[in-house]
N, C-alpha and C positions, 0 to 999 in steps of 0.2 A: 520116318526119321525119329530117332530116340532122343529123349532128353538126357542131359549130362549134369549130374550133381557132384561137384567137387567140394569136399569138406576138409579143411585143414584146421588142426587144433594146436595152438602154439604150445611148445615145450612139453609135449605129451610123450612119456616113455612107454614103450610097449610092455615092459615087465610090470607095469602098474595096471594092466588090463587083464581081466579074468580070461579072455580068449587067448592070451599069451602066457599066462602065469597061474599056476595052481594056487599060490598063496593069495593072489589078488582076487581070484574067483571065490576063495573061501571067505575073504573079507567083503565080498559083494561090492567091489569098487565100480564095476561097470556092467551090471546085470542085463540091462537092455541091449547094449552093444553086443554082449556075449551071445545073447539069444539070436540077434540078427546075423552075427558072424557064422552061425551054423549053416547058413545058406549062401555064404560068400566065399571068395577065394582069399585066404589069409596067407600072406607071405611072411614066413618065420623070420627071415633076415633081410630087412630092407635098410639100405644105407643112404643117408642124406648126403648131398654134395657140399654141405657146409655145417658148422656147429652153431650158427646163429641165423636169425631171420634174413639179414642182407645177403649172406652167402648162399643160403639154401633155396630161396624162392625162385631165382632165375631158372634153375633146373626144373623145378616143379611146374612152372608155367610156360616154359619155352622148350624144354627138352634139350637144352644146351648148357654147357658149363658156364659158370660165372666168369671164368678167365677168358672165355672166347672173345669178349669185348671189353673186359676190365671196366665195366660200367656200373657196378653194384652200389657204389657210394655216390657217384655223381648223378645217377639217374639212368634208367635203362636206355641203351642205344636204340636208335630207330632201326638198326639192322637186325635187332633181336625181334623175331616174330613170336608174339604170345599166342597161346591157344585160343584166347578170346578173339583175336584178329582173324585167325583162320576160320573159326566157326561162324563169325559174323559174315564173312564172305560167302558162306554156304547157307545163309538164310536163318541162322539162329538168332533169337533174342538173347542178349547177354547182360547179366547183372552180377555185381559183387557186393558183398557186405563185410566190412571188417573195421577195426579201429587201431591198427598198428601203424605208426607213422613211417616205419621202414618200407611198407608196401602201399604207400598212399599214391594218389594221383600225382603229387609233386615229384614222386620218384619214377613216374612213367608207367605205373601199373594199370592205369585206367584205360589204356588203349584197347579199342575194340568193344568196350562195354557201353551199352545203352544207358545204364545207370551204374555208377560206382560210388557207393556210400562208404566213406572211410572216416567220417567224423573228424577229419583234419582240415582246418581252414587252408585255402589255397595260398593265403598270405595275410598276415595281420597288417592293420593300418600302420602308417609311419608316424613318427613324432610322438606328441603327447598321447594321441589316441592309441598308438601302438603300445606305449608303456602301460596305459590303463587296461588294454586288452590282455597283455601278458599277466598283469597282476590279478585280474579277474579269473584268468585261467588257472593260476596257481591257487587261488582261493577255492575254486571249484574242486580241484584235485584233493584239497584237504577233507572235503565232505563226501566226495563221490569216488568210485573206482576210477583209475586212470585209463579205463577202456570202456567200451560199450558191453554190458553183460549179456549173456546168452539169451535170456528172454526178450530183451530189447532188440537184439539182432534178429531173432525169429519174427518179432512183430513187424520189423521193416521188410523182411522177406515175404511174409504172408500178405502184406499190403501190396507189394509189387506183383505177386502171383495172382491176385484176385482178378478173375475174369480174363486171364491171359490164355491164349491158345497158340498152337504152333510149337515147333521145337525150340527148346531153350537150353542155354548153358548158364548154370548158377554156381558161383563160387562163394562159399561162406567160410569165414575164418573166425573161430572162437578164441577169445583171449583169456577166459577165466582161469585156465590151468597155469597161465603165466603168473609169476610173482607180482605182487607181494602175497598171494594166497590169503585172501581176506575171509575169515570165518563168516558164515552166513547167520549164525545165531548170536544173540546178545546185542548190546548197545552198538549200533552201526559205527558211529564216529569213533568210539573207543577201540573197537576192533580194527578199524581202518588205520588209526594212528599206531596201535600196537604192532600190527602186521607190517606196516611200513618201516618202523624202527628196526625190527628183526631182519627184514629183507635187506635194508641198507647195511647192517652189520655183516650179514652173510655174504653180500656181494663185494663189500669193500674191505672187510677184515675177517675173512673166513677162519683164520687161525684162532680167533677169539670166540668163535661159536662154541658153546658148551654142549656136551652130549644131550642135556635136557632140551636145549634150544634146537638142536638138530632134530630131535624127535618131534618137537612142535612144528617144525617146517614140514617134515614128512606127513604128519597128521593133517595139517592144513592143505597140503597138496592133494592128499587122498580125498579130502572133502570137496575140493574143487572138481576132481574127476567125477565123483558121484553126482555133483550138481550139473556138470556139463552132459553127463550121460543121459539125463532126463530130457534136456532140450535138444540134444543131438537126435534122439529117436523121435521126438515130436516133429522135427524137420523132415527126417527121412520118411516117416510114415505118411506125410502129406503128399508123397509122390506115388504114382502107380508103378509097382515094381516090374510089371511086364513091359513098361515103356521107358524105363530109366536106367541109365548106366550110373552107378554110384561108386565113388572113390572116397575113401576116408584115410587120411594120413596126418603126419605132423611135419613141421619144418625142421625140428631138431628135438633132442631129448633134454635132460635136466640132471644136474649134479646134486647129490646130497651127501657131501663129505668125501666122495671118491676123489682120489688124488689131492685131497686136502682142500677141495673147492665146493662151492655151492652155486646154484643157478646155472647159467651158461656163460662161456667165456671163449677166448681165442685158443681153444684146445681141440685136438682132433682124436680124442678118445671115444671108444664105442658108446660110452654112457651118453654122449652128446650126439653121436652120429647114427645110432640105431633108432629107427622110427617105426611105428606101426604102419602097415599098408594093407588095406582090405578093399577088394574090388568085387562088386556084385554086378554081373552082367544082366541085361534086360531079360526077365523071365527065368533067371537062374533059381533053382530050388535045392540043388545039391551042393553043399559046401566042399571045399578042397583046402588042404593044408599043404603049402608048397615050401619045401626045405631049401631050394636053391636061393643063393644070394642074389638080390636085385637092387635097383637103385631108384631114387626119386626121379632121375633122368628119364626113366622108362615110362612114366605116367602119360606124358603127351603122346608119344608114338602109340601107346596102347589105346588111348581114346580115339585117335585118328583111324587106327586099324579097325577098331570095333565099329566105327561109324561108316566104314567102307571108303575112307578118304585117303588111303595109303598109310604108310607109317613114317613118312617124312625123310627123304634122302639127305636133307641138310641137318638132321638132328643127331645129337651125340648119343641119345638113348635108343632103346630098341623095344619093339612091342613085346609084351609079356603074354600074349595070347597062346603061344606054343606051350607055355607052362600051365595054362588054365584049362587044358583039356579040350579046346575048341579048334585047334589046328594040329596037323601032323608034322609041320615043319620042324627041323631040328633046332635045339637050343644049345648054343655054344657059350660056355661060361666066360664071363668078362670080369676083370678086376673092377673094384669100385674105388674111384678116385674122389677124394674130398679136398676142398680148398678153403684156405683163409685168404690167400692171395697167391700170386704166382711164385712166391718165395717160401711159402709154408703150406705143404700139402701132405696128404697121406694116400697110400695105395693099399687096398685090402683085398685078399683073396679069401677063400673059405677058411683057410688055416693060418695065414700069416698077415701081419700088418706092419708096414713101415711108415713112420712119421718122419718127414724131412723138413727141418727148418733151416733153409739156406741163408736166411737173413742173419741168424744168430750162430750158424755153424754147428748144429747138433742134429743127431738122428736117434730115433728109438725103434727097436724091432721087437715085436711080440709074437709068440707062438700062441695063437688064439685057442687052438684045440686044448692045450695044456694050461693056458693062463688067460681065460676070458676076461679077467679083471684088469689085464694089462699092467701088472705090477712088477714083472721081471724083464728088464731090458736086456735083450740078447744081442745087441749090436756088436759087441766085442767077441761073442761066442760063435755066432753064425754069420760072419761077413759075406759068405757066398750067397746066402739067401737075400741079404740086404742089397747086394750088388744086382741081383736079378730083378728085384722089385724096383730098384732105382732106375733101371733101364726103362721101365714102364712110365715112371714119372717124367723122365727126360723126353721120351717120345711124345707124351701127352703135352708137354710144354711146347714142343715143336709144332704139334698139330694145332695148338691154340694160338700160334704165332705170338708167343710171349715176348715182351720187350727184350732187346739184346742184352741190356744190363742184367736182367734176371737170368737169362740163359748163361751168361758168363759166370754169374754167381753160383749157378747150379753145375758148373763145370762143362758147359756145352760150348763148343767152338761155333759160334753163330755164323761166321763168315764161310767156313767150310760147309756147314749144313745148308746154307742158302745156295751155295754153288751146286751142291748135290741136288737140291730141290729143283733148281733151274734145269738141270740135265733131265731129271725125271719128268718134268713138265714137257720138255721137248720130245721125249719118247712117248708121251701120252699116258703116263702112269698117274698123273695128278691133275 
């Protein structure tokens, strides 16, 4: 039985990695990862199922869309089976290390793990003790990073690994690339406050960010990637490559002035949805560059398929092994759907992208081949393309059993579709 190492890096854009971008390679942003990627499968176009952590991680860890259970803000549904729960049932020791509150035990992400270290208290005390606790937490955040830094995460991991035998599933989530991008040189407290002020300006008043401040944000982001690169490889090199399946990805990307915005937001542009995805199979020595578009949804079925546990008939994603040169089964292209909620979605093919906000009543259509920056909305010029892509969105909402109110807002006759579904079930098609 092989070990499984899943590494997710918050807010990491693929075009800031040397293995994806010539300019990033020239600037030596990720030299260690670039060297490792020479012996891995690198997916050139991997699409996240959401633009922020809450919307994206259900797909990464369950292989199912966030809208399937509408549970991403209230806490993961018990019906949603995580990869940790599946592997635990097959004898794997499971542990996770992160410090993002959106993916904490309180949100249901600890299921199936023997150890889930998220640095988030399960609940502060009430009354006066609770107020003191909150104030101490705020004071701590003035002097320390608002997350556990990469070297501390690695220390926790290595302590857990010490003396451990048998197959294991380890999920590590690094937060260093996430804002406020704190420089590692100089007086720490000053850099912390300075970075925090610029981060708040960029996220709350992006129109006021000057060109010089925008460059400072990009430079600090690059520094965080260089920093993470070192500890990422320290982690990966602690595993036997002949016995370990390694997956490296991100939950979403990051904005640096594109569309007039910074950081990440409730937007469905490629700058936020394109993520790196690198997979190294146990014993793999020859790298592959895979041009076909894939999705974060496909990670869980790929893990299960590689371990010989099937690819999951109840999953929304598909195994990527046919693209990785290890199977001869055909690969059928699938559109990539990303969600903020069941009223705000996008559907992407290799060449086209439709963003549909049914809550506010607008749509955007982009020809990605001619306009990868998504700057020219063609919704009025190519309505026939938008209509075809919207059919995909509507079918997706039906498949996810979206609330009737949302279906009506999207122009779907829920009553008629429910009757049709009943007939199909009677005929054995569903």
